Backbone as a ProteinNet text record, in pm:
[ID]
protein_1_A
[PRIMARY]
MSKSRTTLMLLASAVILTSGCASLSGAPGKIEGAIELPASNGETRSTFDWSSERERIRGAFAPPDEIQVIEADDGNLLLRLPAARGFVKASSEPQGPLRAMLDRIAIAIEEPPSTEITILGHTDSLGSETFNLQLSIKRAEAVMEYLRARGLPLTRMSAGGHGEAEPIADNRDEPGRALNRRVEIIVKPIH
[TERTIARY]
85.7	0	90.1	55.1	139.4	133.6	239.2	248.6	135.9	101.8	-5	-140.4	-161.9	-288.8	-300.1	-189.2	-188.1	-217.3	-154.3	-177.3	-322.9	-379.7	-519.1	-611.8	-582.2	-664.9	-656.1	-535.7	-520.8	-597.3	-591.8	-667.1	-816.9	-864.6	-1007.3	-1048.3	-963.4	-992.2	-999.4	-908.6	-908.6	-1036.2	-1083.1	-1207.6	-1324.7	-1331.4	-1441.3	-1439	-1321.5	-1310.7	-1343.2	-1295.3	-1321.7	-1470.2	-1537.6	-1681	-1759.9	-1704.3	-1773	-1734.7	-1658.2	-1611.6	-1725.2	-1837.9	-1947.9	-2006.1	-1983.2	-2042.9	-1949.8	-1836.7	-1741.2	-1784.7	-1856.7	-1887.6	-1978.9	-1951.8	-2034.3	-1996.5	-1908.4	-1868.2	-1772.5	-1783.3	-1695.2	-1549	-1466.3	-1323.6	-1282.7	-1373.7	-1342.9	-1338.6	-1257.5	-1250.2	-1345.4	-1441	-1535.9	-1461.1	-1492.1	-1427.9	-1298	-1254.9	-1129.3	-1149.4	-1048.2	-1046.4	-952	-995.3	-913.7	-857.2	-735.2	-668	-618.7	-606.5	-558.4	-411	-375.8	-236	-181.3	-50.9	10.7	-32.7	-79.2	-120.7	-269.1	-336.2	-477.2	-571.6	-522.3	-605.9	-613.1	-695.1	-704.7	-641.7	-600.9	-542.5	-596.4	-622.2	-668.7	-551.2	-572.3	-463.6	-497.3	-622.7	-660.6	-789.5	-787.6	-904.9	-951.9	-1054	-1102.7	-1157.3	-1219.7	-1273.5	-1162.3	-1052.1	-939.4	-874.7	-861.2	-800.4	-884.4	-1015.5	-1107.8	-1091.4	-1080.8	-1062.7	-926.8	-824.1	-691.6	-694.2	-757.7	-766.5	-849.6	-963.1	-1048.8	-970.2	-888.7	-809.6	-704.1	-657.8	-556.3	-611.8	-744.6	-807.5	-918.2	-888.4	-987.9	-1025.3	-1152.6	-1195	-1111.7	-1086.6	-1143.8	-1064.7	-1012.6	-936.3	-1020.2	-954.3	-1023.5	-1075.9	-1009.3	-1049.2	-1160	-1277.6	-1389.3	-1380.5	-1402.9	-1405.9	-1549.4	-1609.6	-1749.4	-1755.5	-1821.8	-1839.7	-1967.6	-1955.4	-2070.1	-2151.6	-2275	-2362.6	-2301.8	-2220.4	-2160	-2031.8	-1995	-1876.6	-1749.1	-1755.1	-1638.6	-1618.6	-1499	-1470.1	-1464.1	-1523.4	-1516.9	-1438	-1327.3	-1248.4	-1285.3	-1344.3	-1389.4	-1291.6	-1231	-1132.2	-1190.9	-1191.2	-1236.9	-1136.2	-1185.7	-1094.7	-1113.4	-1188	-1208.2	-1075.2	-980.4	-846.5	-746.2	-794.5	-706.8	-663.9	-741.3	-711.1	-731.7	-650.3	-673.6	-797.4	-875.5	-998	-970.7	-1053	-1049.8	-920.9	-846.6	-721.1	-734	-650.3	-651.4	-523.3	-436.1	-309.6	-333.6	-311.9	-331.8	-241	-297.9	-224.6	-181.7	-106.2	-46.4	-137.4	-253.6	-338.6	-384.6	-419.2	-463.3	-345.9	-231.1	-113.1	-78.6	-89.3	-60.3	-157.4	-285.6	-383.3	-352.4	-317	-287.1	-162	-64	55.4	16.1	-72.4	-117.5	-199.9	-282.8	-365	-277	-175.4	-85.8	-22.5	16.3	76.6	-27.7	-149.4	-252.7	-304.8	-305.4	-366.5	-267.3	-137.3	-41.4	-38	-64.9	-71.6	-211.1	-263.7	-212	-251.5	-186.9	-221.2	-354.2	-427.5	-555.6	-672.9	-644.9	-751.6	-739.1	-853.3	-851.9	-906.3	-862.9	-892.1	-959.1	-1075.4	-1145.7	-1144.9	-1097.8	-1088	-1192.7	-1276.6	-1384.8	-1372.8	-1378.5	-1376.5	-1518.1	-1540.5	-1671	-1646.9	-1738.2	-1728.2	-1855.7	-1853.2	-1976.2	-2048.7	-2154.6	-2235.2	-2201.2	-2097.9	-2059	-1994	-2026.1	-1973.2	-2067	-2032	-2119.6	-2106	-2210	-2210.5	-2097.5	-2076.5	-1970.3	-1833	-1809.5	-1681.2	-1657.3	-1760.3	-1745.2	-1718.5	-1782.7	-1757.1	-1613.1	-1568.4	-1430.6	-1330.3	-1357.8	-1268.6	-1262.3	-1377.3	-1378.5	-1298.7	-1305.5	-1228.3	-1079.3	-1041.3	-899.8	-845.6	-925.7	-881.3	-864.1	-957.3	-944.5	-820.6	-795.3	-676.6	-548.5	-550.9	-433.5	-407.2	-513	-498.2	-442.9	-493.1	-442.8	-294	-254.7	-113.4	-29.3	-81.4	-9.1	12.9	-92	-79.7	14.8	12	105.1	248.5	273.6	408.3	451.3	354.5	384.1	394	387.6	412.3	293.8	172.1	58.1	55.4	44.3	46.1	-82.9	-68.4	-184.5	-279.6	-229.4	-314.6	-419.5	-401.2	-498.2	-591.8	-570.7	-646.2	-724.8	-834.9	-910.5	-960.6	-990.8	-1034.6	-1154.3	-1239.1	-1355	-1406	-1502.6	-1557.3	-1707.7	-1769.6	-1914.6	-1954.4	-1855.2	-1888	-1972	-2081.4	-2171.2	-2290.7	-2292.9	-2411.4	-2444.2	-2350.3	-2376	-2340.8	-2412.9	-2381.6	-2414.9	-2337.6	-2366.4	-2413.4	-2416.6	-2460.5	-2525.9	-2584.4	-2654.1	-2553.8	-2571.4	-2483.1	-2518.7	-2621.2	-2662.9	-2573.4	-2490.2	-2401.1	-2260	-2161.7	-2021.8	-1989.2	-2039.9	-2009.9	-2057.2	-2175.2	-2225.4	-2142.5	-2107.8	-2025.4	-1888.5	-1832.7	-1702	-1709.7	-1819.9	-1836.4	-1850.6	-1913.1	-1933.1	-1804.7	-1708.8	-1578.5	-1497.7	-1492.5	-1429.4	-1374.3	-1290.1	-1239.7	-1279.9	-1331.7	-1367.5	-1283.6	-1230.5	-1149.4	-1220	-1258.6	-1325.7	-1223.3	-1214.4	-1121.2	-1206.7	-1179.7	-1256	-1166.2	-1204.7	-1121	-1134.5	-1027.3	-1029.9	-1076.6	-1182.9	-1235.3	-1194.9
-117.1	0	123.1	224.5	342.7	421.7	499.4	579.1	681.1	745.7	846	781.4	659.6	590.8	551.1	504.8	470.4	593.7	705.3	830.5	872.1	861.9	898.1	808.9	679.7	589	620.9	655.4	691.5	819.2	917.3	1041.7	1015	932.4	898.5	827.7	737.5	667.9	766	862.9	962.3	1043.7	1081.7	1158.8	1076.5	950.9	864.3	846	821	802.4	930.5	1043.8	1171	1202.5	1175.5	1204.4	1114.4	1002.3	911.8	927.9	1032.2	1051	1051.7	1109.8	1122.4	987.2	885.5	755.9	661.9	711.2	623.4	580.2	665.4	632.1	510.4	427.6	311	189.2	203.5	88.3	2.5	-130.4	-217.6	-191.6	-184	-165.8	-24.4	68.2	205.7	292	394.1	489.4	602.8	630.4	738	870.1	943.4	1071.1	1061	939.8	923.4	955.2	1012.2	1037.8	935.6	867.9	762.8	807.5	765.5	794	663.1	656.9	532.4	510.5	387.3	350.2	309.7	294.7	262.8	126.1	35.6	-97.6	-103.6	9.8	13.6	2.7	-38.1	-43.5	96.1	112.3	242.9	235.7	351.8	358.4	484.4	474.6	590	682	811.3	905.3	1013	1028.8	1141	1108	1120.7	1094.8	1227.9	1288.1	1419.5	1415.8	1307.6	1299.2	1314.8	1242.8	1252.2	1390.7	1442.3	1575.1	1682.3	1673.4	1769.5	1767.3	1647.7	1636.5	1690.4	1669.3	1721.8	1875.1	1937	2083.5	2133.3	2068.6	2108.6	2103.7	2000.3	1984.9	2092.4	2150.1	2255.6	2384.2	2398.3	2521.2	2489.1	2401.8	2361.9	2480.5	2488.6	2597.6	2597.2	2710.2	2842.9	2929.4	2874.1	2947.2	3060.8	3170.6	3282	3241.1	3147.7	3100	2998.2	3028.5	2935.3	2838.7	2710.8	2610.7	2560.8	2580.2	2544	2444.4	2332.1	2235.9	2271.3	2297.1	2331.5	2206.7	2227.5	2115.4	2026.9	2085.5	2007.5	1936.1	1946.4	1879.2	1961.8	2078.8	2166.6	2232.6	2283.9	2354.6	2504.1	2579.5	2724.6	2769.8	2838	2895	3042.6	3085	3223.9	3297.6	3402.2	3481.6	3618.6	3657.1	3791.9	3892.4	3993.3	4090.2	4230.1	4244.7	4377.4	4441.7	4362.2	4413.2	4373.9	4307.2	4254.5	4353.5	4461.4	4563.5	4701.3	4796.6	4935.9	4980.2	5072.3	5119.5	5159.3	5106.5	5135.1	5087.3	4997.2	4946.1	4797.1	4750.5	4607.5	4537	4606.3	4546.7	4470.8	4336.3	4259.6	4309.9	4324.5	4370.4	4250.9	4279	4176.6	4063	4091.3	3980.1	3889.7	3948.9	3869.3	3793.6	3855.9	3787.4	3664.4	3676.4	3561.9	3446.9	3478.3	3373.8	3313	3396.8	3347.7	3260.1	3291.7	3207	3066	3057	2927	2853.9	2927.4	2866.7	2814.2	2890.7	2847.7	2712.8	2694.6	2567.4	2455.6	2485	2381.4	2337.5	2427.5	2390.3	2378	2388.1	2377.1	2236.8	2137.8	1999.4	1947.5	1862.9	1812.2	1904.3	1888.5	1972.4	1934.3	1840.3	1795.5	1879.3	1996.6	2086	2218.6	2286.3	2422.3	2516.7	2640.2	2738.6	2858.6	2897	3017.4	3115.5	3237.5	3339.8	3446.4	3473.8	3571.4	3681	3805.4	3919.4	3968.2	4016.9	4071.3	4200	4294.8	4421.5	4445.7	4551.9	4597.4	4689.1	4755.4	4835.7	4984.6	5024.1	5165.1	5197.3	5311.4	5346.3	5298.8	5330.6	5293.6	5145	5091.8	4950.6	4919.6	5009.5	4990.2	4990.9	5088.1	5094.9	4967.9	4920.7	4801.1	4676.9	4666.5	4552.3	4555.1	4671	4682.9	4654.6	4706	4683.6	4535	4467.7	4324.9	4243.1	4278.7	4209.2	4234.1	4359.6	4392.3	4318.6	4309.3	4238.5	4089.2	4029.1	3886.2	3863.1	3951.6	3938.3	3956.3	4047.8	4067	3943.4	3879.9	3755.9	3645.8	3636.9	3537.2	3559.7	3684.2	3714.8	3679.8	3705.8	3672	3520.9	3443.1	3297.1	3248.1	3312.4	3275.3	3296.8	3408.4	3437.3	3335.8	3268.1	3164.7	3025.6	3017.3	2890.1	2823.5	2875.8	2814.5	2859.4	2766.3	2804.2	2875.3	2974.9	3047.8	2957.4	2849.1	2757.7	2689.6	2690.5	2630.3	2732.3	2863	2965.8	3054.7	3109	3213.3	3308.9	3431.6	3533	3609.3	3652.9	3732.7	3806.8	3892.3	3969	3978.8	3991.1	4006.3	4140.7	4223.6	4354.1	4339	4413.7	4412.1	4320.1	4244.9	4168.6	4047.5	3994.4	3872.2	3892.2	3978.1	3999.9	3876.4	3857.5	3749.2	3806.4	3940.4	4008.4	4140.4	4207.7	4334.5	4447	4519.4	4630.8	4761	4760.7	4884.3	4923.6	4830.4	4866.1	4814.1	4868.9	4834	4686.5	4621.4	4478.9	4396	4428.1	4357.1	4386.8	4513.1	4551.2	4483	4472.7	4406.5	4260.3	4191.3	4051.8	4039.8	4139	4134.9	4159.9	4227.4	4248.3	4120.9	4041.1	3909.4	3862.8	3760.9	3690.2	3544.8	3485	3344.1	3269.6	3156.6	3073.5	2938.3	2903.8	2776.3	2677.8	2563.8	2458	2341	2294.4	2182.4	2094.8	1968.4	1877.3	1910.2	1886.6	1900.6	1767.7	1770.8	1647.2	1642.1
0	0	0	-77.6	-86.5	44	66.2	189.2	197.2	84.8	87.7	113.3	61.2	85.9	233.3	293.2	435.7	519.8	485	558.2	547.1	427.2	406.4	488.6	495.2	573.7	722.5	769.9	911.3	942.5	854.2	874.9	875.3	782.9	779	907.7	956.2	1082.4	1197.9	1199.5	1307.1	1304.6	1184.9	1174.4	1224.5	1184.4	1227.1	1378.4	1434.4	1579.4	1653.1	1602.9	1669.5	1668.2	1557.4	1550.9	1644.5	1683.8	1774	1918.6	1953.8	2091.8	2192	2157	2251.3	2289.4	2208.1	2236.2	2310.8	2359.1	2425.5	2564.6	2636.5	2775	2781.7	2876.5	2899.8	2817.7	2719.5	2638.9	2720.6	2710.1	2787.7	2754.1	2857.3	2838	2802.6	2803.9	2767.3	2893.1	2889.9	3000.3	2968.3	3057.6	3032.4	3019.5	2914.1	2890.9	2813.4	2780.6	2708.1	2560.9	2502	2359.4	2299.7	2194.5	2135.3	2001.6	1974.5	1848.6	1789.2	1656	1595.8	1626.9	1657.1	1674.8	1538	1526.9	1398.1	1344.5	1431.3	1386	1350.3	1346.3	1309.7	1427.6	1545.9	1665.4	1724.8	1826.2	1891.1	2028.8	2077.6	2211.8	2280.3	2409.3	2484.9	2511.2	2491.2	2512.5	2614.5	2647.5	2732.2	2805.5	2935.7	3018.3	3077.5	3017.7	3059.2	3201.5	3241.7	3378.4	3482.2	3462.4	3555.5	3549.5	3428.3	3411.8	3479.1	3464.4	3526.1	3677.8	3735.9	3881.3	3925.3	3844.6	3877.8	3881.2	3781.9	3778.6	3895.6	3921.5	4033.9	4165.3	4183.1	4304.5	4321.4	4211.5	4219.8	4279.8	4279.9	4330	4430.2	4524.7	4624.1	4712.5	4752.6	4841.7	4968.6	5026.3	5004.7	4907.1	4802.6	4702.4	4642.2	4605.5	4538.9	4402.4	4338.5	4206.8	4225.1	4170.6	4177.8	4059.7	4086.6	3981	3972.4	3855.8	3834.6	3719.6	3743.4	3634.3	3560.9	3431.4	3348.3	3316.6	3272.2	3237.2	3128.8	3040.8	2932	2975.3	3103.2	3154.8	3148.5	3085.6	3080.7	3216.5	3240.5	3365.3	3340.5	3430	3426.5	3548.7	3525.8	3634.8	3641.4	3752.2	3768.1	3858.6	3804	3876.1	3908	4033.9	4065.5	4010.2	3940.9	3878.9	3933.7	4042.6	4099.8	4137	4187.6	4218.5	4111.6	4007.1	3904.2	3798.8	3783.8	3684	3746	3706.4	3743.3	3666.1	3723	3658.8	3513.4	3422.6	3279.1	3211.2	3275.7	3220	3190.9	3099.6	3068.4	3111.9	3181.7	3227.7	3358.9	3360	3483.1	3596.4	3714.9	3832.6	3917.9	4023.3	4108.7	4151.3	4212.8	4258.4	4143.4	4031.3	3916.8	3855.3	3846.6	3791.7	3875.8	4006.5	4094.3	4066.6	4046.7	4013.6	3877.2	3780.8	3646.1	3644.3	3727.8	3738	3782.2	3880	3929.3	3823.4	3752.4	3647.6	3535.1	3496	3388.2	3420.9	3545.5	3587.4	3583	3629	3637.7	3501.5	3401.5	3273.8	3158.6	3187.2	3077.5	3018.4	3097	3049.9	3079	3001.6	2875.7	2761.6	2646.8	2532	2467.1	2524.7	2469.6	2519.2	2575.6	2619	2546.8	2533.1	2479.1	2584.7	2577.2	2680.2	2615.5	2668.5	2624.1	2739.9	2714.5	2817.4	2788.8	2888.8	2873.4	2977.3	2931.5	3022	3048.5	3171.1	3211.4	3289.2	3276.9	3349.9	3429.8	3509	3572.7	3474.1	3518	3426	3427.5	3502.4	3500.7	3366	3308.7	3177.4	3068.4	2945.1	2833.3	2801.4	2742.1	2704.8	2606.2	2510.2	2410.6	2475.8	2564.4	2634.3	2714.3	2785.8	2869.3	2784.7	2669.8	2581.8	2531.7	2486.1	2438.1	2549.2	2669.9	2783.3	2819.2	2817.9	2853.1	2751.6	2625.3	2522.1	2542.5	2568.2	2591.2	2712.8	2816.9	2937.2	2911	2837.8	2805	2718.7	2624	2539.1	2620.1	2718.7	2804.2	2889.3	2938	3014.6	2923.6	2800.6	2707	2680.4	2661	2636.7	2759.3	2878.7	3001.7	3010.2	2980.3	2983.8	2874.7	2757	2650.4	2695.4	2762.9	2812.9	2918.6	2981.3	3081.3	3018.7	2885.4	2818.7	2752.1	2767.6	2700.2	2554.5	2460.6	2319.4	2278.1	2193.5	2143.2	2066.5	2010.7	1934.3	2021	2152.7	2244.9	2306.2	2278.9	2349.3	2253.7	2306	2238.7	2346.8	2305.3	2402.7	2347.8	2437.5	2400.7	2522.5	2500.5	2612	2603.4	2719.7	2727.3	2787.5	2821	2878.2	3003	3006.8	3122	3100.8	2990.8	2949.5	3036.1	3112.4	3189.8	3337.7	3406.7	3548.8	3631.9	3738	3832.8	3966.6	3974.4	4097.1	4056.5	4154.3	4131.2	4105.6	3998	3964.3	4036.2	4121.4	4188.7	4305	4355.2	4465.8	4436	4506.4	4479	4502.2	4607.5	4622.8	4501.9	4450.4	4332.9	4209.5	4189.7	4074.7	4081.3	4202.9	4218.7	4175.2	4207	4164.9	4013.2	3951.9	3806.8	3729.1	3790.1	3725.1	3745.5	3641.3	3654.9	3521	3530.6	3413.6	3432.3	3325.9	3329.8	3227.1	3269.2	3181.2	3170.9	3049.9	3025.1	2971.6	3036.6	2995.2	2947.8	2825.6	2771	2687.1	2673.7	2593.5	2445.8	2372.9	2227.4	2170.9	2094.3	2032.6	1887.7
[MASK]
+++++++++++++++++++++++++++++++++++++++++++++++++++++++++++++++++++++++++++++++++++++++++++++++++++++++++++++++++++++++++++++++++++++++++++++++++++++++++++++++++++++++++++++++++++++++++++++++

C-alpha cells in the first residue's frame, strides 16, 4: 500500500473516531471521557481521560481558594477569577493579585495539550455599554497574552468579552459591581 494511501486511511480513521467521541462512555473496556486515536497498527489507544483531568484541575483550586471552579452542564470547567483588584480602573493590564492567580492557572492547565482554553472578560455596568464591551475584550486578550508568556500556546487559546451583558450580581451597589468584574477561563477537551 502506498504511503499516501496509508496516511489517508489513518486520517479517515481519526475523523471517524473523533466524531464518535461522545459515544465512548459506557462501552466495555473504555474509560469514560477518554479520547481515542488510531495507533500505527490500526487499533485504537486511549490518550486522554477528561474525567481525571477535570478532577486534577479542580483539586488545584480547592476551596477556600479565590479562584472558583465550576463544572458546566456540558462537563467543561469554568475557572472564575475575581478581577475587581485585578485591573486598574479602565485598564486592561493585569495587576499583582490577578497575575498571581494566572501564574497558578498556567501551571494547572499547561498539560495536557488535549484541552482548549477560552478566556472571557466581564465588566460591571458603570460606563457605556460599548466601552465596557471593548474593555472586557482587551482584558481577556491581556490575560491570554499573560498565559502565553507563561508557556501556554496560542493555538490552544481564544479570548472574548461580554462587557456588562452577563452579570452574576446586582450592579446597583459596589459589592455587586465588584463581583461582576471578573475573568472566566473555560477549559474543555479538544475532540
